[in-house]
All heavy atoms as an XYZ file, in Angstrom:
582
protein
N     106.026   -236.680    108.950
C     106.547   -236.690    110.299
C     106.917   -238.121    110.628
O     106.078   -239.017    110.499
C     105.487   -236.161    111.274
C     105.787   -236.275    112.758
C     106.971   -235.381    113.123
C     104.564   -235.877    113.560
N     108.152   -238.358    111.001
C     108.602   -239.696    111.382
C     109.120   -239.647    112.804
O     109.927   -238.793    113.144
C     109.700   -240.212    110.441
O     109.187   -240.211    109.107
C     110.126   -241.619    110.804
N     108.646   -240.563    113.623
C     109.026   -240.627    115.035
C     109.889   -241.853    115.237
O     109.509   -242.961    114.838
C     107.771   -240.681    115.923
C     106.963   -239.401    115.701
C     108.135   -240.886    117.381
C     105.573   -239.452    116.234
N     111.053   -241.649    115.829
C     111.978   -242.734    116.133
C     112.168   -242.810    117.632
O     112.177   -241.799    118.323
C     113.352   -242.494    115.498
C     113.349   -242.528    113.999
C     113.225   -241.364    113.257
C     113.453   -243.731    113.331
C     113.219   -241.396    111.873
C     113.435   -243.778    111.949
C     113.325   -242.603    111.226
O     113.312   -242.642    109.862
N     112.339   -243.986    118.135
C     112.652   -244.186    119.542
C     113.112   -245.610    119.714
O     112.678   -246.501    118.982
N     113.974   -245.843    120.671
C     114.486   -247.197    120.827
C     113.690   -248.016    121.838
O     113.883   -249.202    121.955
C     115.970   -247.183    121.200
C     116.255   -246.330    122.411
O     115.348   -245.813    123.033
N     117.519   -246.190    122.740
N     112.799   -247.381    122.587
C     111.939   -248.102    123.524
C     110.599   -247.393    123.594
O     110.456   -246.264    123.138
C     112.535   -248.120    124.954
O     112.491   -246.789    125.485
C     113.952   -248.634    124.978
N     109.621   -248.034    124.211
C     108.329   -247.380    124.381
C     108.382   -246.332    125.485
O     107.403   -245.677    125.770
C     107.214   -248.401    124.675
O     107.596   -249.182    125.803
C     106.951   -249.279    123.475
N     109.547   -246.147    126.114
C     109.710   -245.082    127.102
C     110.049   -243.748    126.442
O     110.090   -242.725    127.094
C     110.794   -245.451    128.122
C     110.370   -246.621    128.977
O     109.195   -246.777    129.277
N     111.318   -247.450    129.351
N     110.333   -243.762    125.143
C     110.597   -242.549    124.384
C     109.268   -242.075    123.820
O     108.654   -242.767    123.021
C     111.586   -242.825    123.233
O     112.776   -243.379    123.777
C     111.912   -241.555    122.486
N     108.792   -240.889    124.237
C     107.460   -240.437    123.840
C     107.498   -239.121    123.090
O     108.270   -238.226    123.420
C     106.568   -240.250    125.072
O     106.318   -241.469    125.701
N     106.626   -239.031    122.099
C     106.307   -237.775    121.438
C     104.834   -237.543    121.712
O     104.004   -238.419    121.461
C     106.557   -237.856    119.921
O     107.939   -238.132    119.714
C     106.180   -236.564    119.231
N     104.497   -236.362    122.251
C     103.122   -236.075    122.636
C     102.581   -234.949    121.767
O     103.188   -233.877    121.686
C     103.037   -235.692    124.126
C     103.583   -236.817    124.992
C     101.593   -235.347    124.503
C     103.764   -236.464    126.445
N     101.450   -235.211    121.111
C     100.751   -234.181    120.353
C      99.576   -233.739    121.213
O      98.638   -234.507    121.443
C     100.269   -234.732    119.008
C     101.360   -235.245    118.074
C     100.735   -235.843    116.812
C     102.336   -234.145    117.703
N      99.648   -232.501    121.725
C      98.604   -232.017    122.631
C      98.247   -230.581    122.274
O      98.836   -229.988    121.377
C      99.083   -232.109    124.081
O     100.229   -231.305    124.266
N      97.252   -230.037    122.959
C      96.838   -228.658    122.739
C      95.406   -228.580    122.247
O      94.702   -229.580    122.126
N      94.968   -227.362    121.933
C      93.573   -227.132    121.560
C      93.377   -226.877    120.073
O      92.245   -226.794    119.611
C      93.013   -225.932    122.339
O      93.815   -224.782    122.067
C      93.021   -226.199    123.848
N      94.456   -226.754    119.309
C      94.358   -226.497    117.869
C      94.661   -227.764    117.084
O      95.553   -228.537    117.448
C      95.357   -225.419    117.446
O      95.067   -224.209    118.087
N      93.929   -227.954    115.981
C      94.150   -229.131    115.142
C      95.533   -229.083    114.494
O      96.044   -228.010    114.171
C      93.077   -229.208    114.059
N      96.118   -230.246    114.311
C      97.379   -230.370    113.598
C      97.088   -230.157    112.109
O      96.255   -230.851    111.538
C      97.958   -231.758    113.845
C      99.334   -231.943    113.260
O      99.835   -231.103    112.526
N      99.947   -233.067    113.577
N      97.764   -229.219    111.474
C      97.500   -228.913    110.067
C      98.374   -229.735    109.111
O      98.186   -229.665    107.900
C      97.712   -227.416    109.779
O      99.056   -227.060    110.110
C      96.742   -226.575    110.595
N      99.303   -230.527    109.638
C     100.142   -231.390    108.812
C      99.280   -232.528    108.265
O      98.649   -233.262    109.031
C     101.310   -231.939    109.639
C     102.163   -232.941    108.907
C     103.017   -232.541    107.892
C     102.118   -234.290    109.229
C     103.803   -233.464    107.209
C     102.901   -235.215    108.561
C     103.734   -234.790    107.556
O     104.511   -235.695    106.883
N      99.234   -232.685    106.950
C      98.385   -233.712    106.343
C      99.175   -234.818    105.658
O      98.591   -235.670    104.992
C      97.408   -233.083    105.323
O      98.170   -232.390    104.329
C      96.430   -232.136    106.003
N     100.488   -234.820    105.843
C     101.306   -235.898    105.294
C     101.201   -237.146    106.151
O     100.418   -237.217    107.102
N     102.004   -238.140    105.827
C     102.000   -239.399    106.573
C     102.792   -239.228    107.869
O     103.912   -238.730    107.856
C     102.605   -240.537    105.734
C     101.771   -240.761    104.475
C     102.710   -241.827    106.549
C     102.400   -241.726    103.492
N     102.203   -239.652    108.973
C     102.898   -239.709    110.255
C     103.284   -241.158    110.481
O     102.431   -242.041    110.456
C     101.994   -239.208    111.396
O     101.650   -237.841    111.146
C     102.701   -239.304    112.745
N     104.584   -241.414    110.673
C     105.105   -242.769    110.824
C     105.770   -242.912    112.184
O     106.604   -242.089    112.551
C     106.133   -243.072    109.716
O     105.508   -242.854    108.443
C     106.628   -244.501    109.799
N     105.397   -243.946    112.911
C     106.019   -244.256    114.196
C     106.905   -245.472    113.972
O     106.418   -246.570    113.721
C     104.968   -244.540    115.285
C     105.654   -244.804    116.622
C     103.978   -243.392    115.406
N     108.230   -245.277    114.025
C     109.186   -246.356    113.790
C     109.753   -246.926    115.074
O     110.619   -247.790    115.048
C     110.331   -245.872    112.897
C     109.917   -245.789    111.448
O     109.070   -246.533    110.998
N     110.504   -244.863    110.718
N     109.315   -246.463    116.180
C     109.772   -246.926    117.480
C     109.380   -245.886    118.496
O     109.045   -244.751    118.154
N     109.376   -246.262    119.739
C     108.953   -245.328    120.760
C     107.441   -245.193    120.773
O     106.718   -246.022    120.230
N     106.969   -244.102    121.368
C     105.534   -243.934    121.597
C     105.058   -242.592    121.083
O     105.663   -241.560    121.362
C     105.248   -244.039    123.084
C     103.814   -243.807    123.463
C     103.641   -243.983    124.976
N     102.256   -243.817    125.350
C     101.830   -242.930    126.237
N     102.689   -242.140    126.850
N     100.552   -242.848    126.533
N     103.949   -242.604    120.353
C     103.263   -241.391    119.959
C     101.992   -241.318    120.786
O     101.145   -242.218    120.722
C     102.907   -241.407    118.471
C     101.960   -240.293    118.001
C     102.599   -238.923    118.190
C     101.545   -240.514    116.567
N     101.851   -240.271    121.593
C     100.646   -240.066    122.394
C      99.844   -238.928    121.781
O     100.355   -237.827    121.605
C     101.024   -239.733    123.837
N      98.605   -239.220    121.411
C      97.715   -238.221    120.820
C      96.779   -237.733    121.915
O      95.922   -238.488    122.387
C      96.939   -238.845    119.663
C      97.840   -239.268    118.509
S      97.001   -240.332    117.322
C      97.219   -241.933    118.103
N      96.964   -236.479    122.331
C      96.227   -235.959    123.479
C      95.737   -234.541    123.232
O      95.835   -233.679    124.095
C      97.098   -236.021    124.735
C      96.275   -235.882    126.004
O      95.089   -236.164    126.013
N      96.917   -235.437    127.058
N      95.228   -234.285    122.028
C      94.593   -232.999    121.751
C      93.247   -232.960    122.469
O      92.739   -233.985    122.930
C      94.367   -232.823    120.245
C      95.624   -232.739    119.416
C      96.091   -231.332    119.361
C      97.238   -231.164    118.366
N      97.682   -229.793    118.324
N      92.642   -231.801    122.540
C      91.292   -231.691    123.073
C      90.397   -232.656    122.293
O      90.530   -232.785    121.074
C      90.784   -230.249    122.897
O      91.683   -229.369    123.580
C      89.383   -230.079    123.427
N      89.491   -233.351    122.978
C      88.607   -234.318    122.323
C      87.935   -233.683    121.110
O      87.402   -232.577    121.190
C      87.556   -234.831    123.295
N      88.012   -234.376    119.957
C      87.421   -233.881    118.731
C      88.343   -233.034    117.879
O      87.992   -232.631    116.782
N      89.551   -232.759    118.367
C      90.540   -231.960    117.628
C      91.594   -232.929    117.094
O      92.175   -233.708    117.854
C      91.191   -230.895    118.536
C      92.291   -230.158    117.802
C      90.133   -229.920    119.049
N      91.847   -232.901    115.786
C      92.769   -233.852    115.161
C      94.218   -233.644    115.578
O      94.783   -232.579    115.370
C      92.696   -233.757    113.637
C      91.430   -234.322    113.073
O      90.782   -235.161    113.683
N      91.058   -233.868    111.899
N      94.801   -234.696    116.135
C      96.241   -234.719    116.380
C      96.955   -235.198    115.117
O      98.079   -234.804    114.837
C      96.566   -235.642    117.546
N      96.270   -236.064    114.342
C      96.804   -236.613    113.092
C      95.870   -236.175    111.975
O      94.708   -236.585    111.926
C      96.875   -238.155    113.143
C      97.724   -238.642    114.320
C      97.393   -238.717    111.828
C      99.187   -238.296    114.231
N      96.392   -235.346    111.071
C      95.580   -234.826    109.976
C      95.673   -235.649    108.707
O      94.859   -235.495    107.800
N      96.659   -236.535    108.635
C      96.855   -237.382    107.449
C      96.890   -238.836    107.871
O      96.369   -239.202    108.916
N      97.530   -239.663    107.057
C      97.612   -241.091    107.349
C      98.576   -241.370    108.500
O      99.528   -240.615    108.730
C      98.064   -241.859    106.106
C      97.067   -241.752    104.964
O      95.904   -241.378    105.210
O      97.458   -242.037    103.818
N      98.326   -242.472    109.207
C      99.170   -242.898    110.316
C      99.674   -244.302    110.037
O      98.887   -245.199    109.721
C      98.378   -242.885    111.630
C      99.072   -243.463    112.865
C     100.306   -242.628    113.238
C      98.097   -243.533    114.044
N     100.996   -244.499    110.158
C     101.622   -245.813    110.004
C     102.407   -246.092    111.279
O     103.237   -245.280    111.691
C     102.580   -245.854    108.789
C     103.274   -247.210    108.697
C     101.827   -245.545    107.504
N     102.125   -247.240    111.902
C     102.866   -247.652    113.096
C     103.631   -248.916    112.738
O     103.029   -249.937    112.396
C     101.926   -247.894    114.298
C     102.731   -248.195    115.552
C     101.001   -246.695    114.525
N     104.956   -248.834    112.777
C     105.824   -249.955    112.408
C     106.294   -250.711    113.637
O     106.093   -250.271    114.774
C     107.010   -249.443    111.595
C     106.596   -248.982    110.211
O     105.764   -249.615    109.565
N     107.157   -247.888    109.746
N     106.963   -251.841    113.411
C     107.454   -252.695    114.487
C     108.194   -251.880    115.534
O     109.029   -251.042    115.201
C     108.359   -253.786    113.919
N     107.869   -252.126    116.785
C     108.514   -251.414    117.892
C     107.838   -250.100    118.225
O     108.229   -249.417    119.158
N     106.801   -249.745    117.479
C     106.103   -248.485    117.714
C     104.811   -248.687    118.479
O     104.176   -249.730    118.413
N     104.419   -247.652    119.214
C     103.186   -247.647    119.977
C     102.514   -246.297    119.764
O     103.130   -245.250    119.980
C     103.483   -247.855    121.467
C     102.350   -247.601    122.465
C     101.214   -248.592    122.242
C     102.870   -247.687    123.884
N     101.281   -246.307    119.308
C     100.505   -245.081    119.161
C      99.324   -245.177    120.116
O      98.596   -246.177    120.116
C     100.028   -244.907    117.726
N      99.134   -244.152    120.936
C      98.090   -244.168    121.952
C      97.193   -242.954    121.798
O      97.679   -241.822    121.729
C      98.718   -244.132    123.364
O      99.636   -245.196    123.493
C      97.655   -244.252    124.434
N      95.883   -243.188    121.757
C      94.913   -242.096    121.748
C      94.465   -241.856    123.186
O      93.872   -242.726    123.804
C      93.706   -242.451    120.882
C      94.010   -242.379    119.409
S      92.618   -242.820    118.341
C      91.239   -242.028    119.104
N      94.759   -240.680    123.714
C      94.413   -240.349    125.094
C      93.149   -239.503    125.190
O      92.709   -239.180    126.288
C      95.588   -239.628    125.761
C      96.887   -240.438    125.795
C      98.026   -239.606    126.345
C      96.700   -241.707    126.603
N      92.578   -239.130    124.050
C      91.317   -238.399    123.991
C      90.574   -238.858    122.739
O      91.164   -239.447    121.835
C      91.560   -236.890    123.958
N      89.292   -238.578    122.661
C      88.463   -239.032    121.543
C      88.749   -238.277    120.254
O      89.117   -237.104    120.281
C      86.983   -238.855    121.890
O      86.625   -239.663    122.972
N      88.561   -238.984    119.136
C      88.597   -238.387    117.795
C      89.901   -237.645    117.501
O      89.892   -236.478    117.131
C      87.388   -237.472    117.605
C      86.089   -238.206    117.790
O      85.885   -239.252    117.191
N      85.219   -237.692    118.621
N      91.021   -238.329    117.622
C      92.336   -237.737    117.428
C      92.869   -237.885    116.005
O      93.826   -237.228    115.634
C      93.346   -238.360    118.403
C      93.016   -238.117    119.864
C      93.195   -236.673    120.239
O      94.306   -236.152    120.235
N      92.107   -235.990    120.548
N      92.255   -238.766    115.223
C      92.722   -239.040    113.864
C      91.640   -238.607    112.881
O      90.461   -238.931    113.053
C      93.039   -240.541    113.687
C      94.108   -240.974    114.698
C      93.494   -240.838    112.261
C      94.342   -242.463    114.747
N      92.035   -237.881    111.840
C      91.097   -237.396    110.835
C      90.270   -238.549    110.263
O      90.792   -239.641    110.029
C      91.860   -236.686    109.711
C      90.930   -236.020    108.725
O      90.462   -234.911    109.024
O      90.674   -236.626    107.672
N      88.977   -238.301    110.048
C      88.069   -239.342    109.569
C      88.466   -239.927    108.212
O      88.124   -241.070    107.903
C      86.643   -238.803    109.470
C      86.040   -238.513    110.841
O      86.552   -239.040    111.844
O      85.062   -237.758    110.891
N      89.179   -239.173    107.399
C      89.563   -239.657    106.070
C      90.938   -240.329    106.059
O      91.380   -240.807    105.015
C      89.549   -238.501    105.063
O      90.545   -237.557    105.404
N      91.602   -240.392    107.199
C      92.956   -240.949    107.262
C      92.949   -242.473    107.197
O      92.043   -243.127    107.704
C      93.638   -240.506    108.552
N      93.990   -243.017    106.563
C      94.245   -244.458    106.604
C      95.174   -244.722    107.779
O      96.139   -243.979    108.000
C      94.931   -244.931    105.322
C      94.005   -244.884    104.119
O      92.792   -245.118    104.284
O      94.499   -244.602    103.017
N      94.898   -245.781    108.528
C      95.738   -246.180    109.650
C      96.283   -247.564    109.349
O      95.522   -248.500    109.094
C      94.943   -246.184    110.975
C      95.816   -246.671    112.123
C      94.388   -244.789    111.274
N      97.621   -247.699    109.359
C      98.282   -248.975    109.081
C      99.050   -249.403    110.323
O      99.909   -248.648    110.808
C      99.250   -248.842    107.889
O      98.519   -248.357    106.756
C      99.898   -250.175    107.562
N      98.741   -250.586    110.825
C      99.415   -251.145    111.990
C     100.183   -252.363    111.502
O      99.588   -253.380    111.158
C      98.402   -251.562    113.086
C      97.430   -250.430    113.402
C      99.131   -252.040    114.328
C      98.079   -249.163    113.867
N     101.502   -252.249    111.448
C     102.342   -253.353    110.960
C     102.741   -254.271    112.107
O     102.681   -253.884    113.282
C     103.562   -252.791    110.233
C     103.159   -252.128    108.926
O     102.391   -252.687    108.148
N     103.641   -250.925    108.690
N     103.160   -255.481    111.780
C     103.521   -256.486    112.768
C     104.500   -255.965    113.808
O     105.434   -255.248    113.486
N     104.254   -256.324    115.063
C     105.139   -255.916    116.146
C     104.889   -254.511    116.640
O     105.722   -253.939    117.339
N     103.733   -253.931    116.277
C     103.407   -252.585    116.719
C     102.040   -252.595    117.393
O     101.299   -253.574    117.324
C     103.404   -251.609    115.539
O     102.392   -251.976    114.614
N     101.707   -251.495    118.070
C     100.462   -251.419    118.813
C      99.791   -250.073    118.584
O     100.444   -249.040    118.617
C     100.726   -251.578    120.338
C     101.354   -252.940    120.635
C      99.438   -251.397    121.126
C     101.844   -253.069    122.062
N      98.475   -250.105    118.368
C      97.643   -248.910    118.403
C      96.713   -249.086    119.579
O      95.874   -249.987    119.595
C      96.835   -248.737    117.115
C      95.828   -247.574    117.109
C      96.552   -246.231    117.256
C      94.990   -247.593    115.849
N      96.893   -248.260    120.609
C      96.099   -248.370    121.820
C      94.973   -247.356    121.764
O      95.208   -246.150    121.708
C      96.976   -248.119    123.052
C      96.248   -248.347    124.364
S      97.329   -248.096    125.789
C      98.569   -249.334    125.514
N      93.752   -247.843    121.744
C      92.576   -246.992    121.673
C      91.930   -246.922    123.049
O      91.194   -247.810    123.440
C      91.581   -247.542    120.646
C      92.133   -247.773    119.247
C      91.091   -248.443    118.371
C      92.589   -246.461    118.632
N      92.221   -245.868    123.769
C      91.639   -245.708    125.093
C      90.398   -244.822    125.036
O      89.735   -244.646    126.028
C      92.660   -245.091    126.067
O      93.107   -243.837    125.537
C      93.850   -246.003    126.249
N      90.108   -244.273    123.856
C      88.958   -243.397    123.650
C      88.321   -243.718    122.309
O      88.788   -244.553    121.556
C      89.394   -241.925    123.686
C      89.956   -241.465    125.008
C      88.915   -241.378    126.111
O      87.720   -241.274    125.808
O      89.310   -241.413    127.276
N      87.273   -242.999    121.947
C      86.555   -243.173    120.691
C      87.382   -242.704    119.519
O      87.967   -241.635    119.567
C      85.240   -242.377    120.723
O      84.502   -242.775    121.868
C      84.421   -242.610    119.477
N      87.412   -243.503    118.445
C      88.096   -243.084    117.231
C      87.262   -242.027    116.615
O      87.582   -241.061    116.134
C      88.286   -244.254    116.248
C      89.182   -245.294    116.842
C      88.873   -243.753    114.943
C      89.360   -246.508    115.991
């Protein structure tokens, strides 16, 4: 899954009560990825890469699978507003 956006005002929101079953790499190349599944339900089932110009925000606890690798490249932000 690759997310593109030209500003942080462009958002993709992963929400709901069921875990995301996609286990490939999720890449944010710009814009904003908001992870807002029910607390404890994985929004990201595989690795997460946030590239320059990208913003990934956790709006609830435990949104990223415990075995996932998270890569934050220069010029990007991972905002942790809840427990990983």
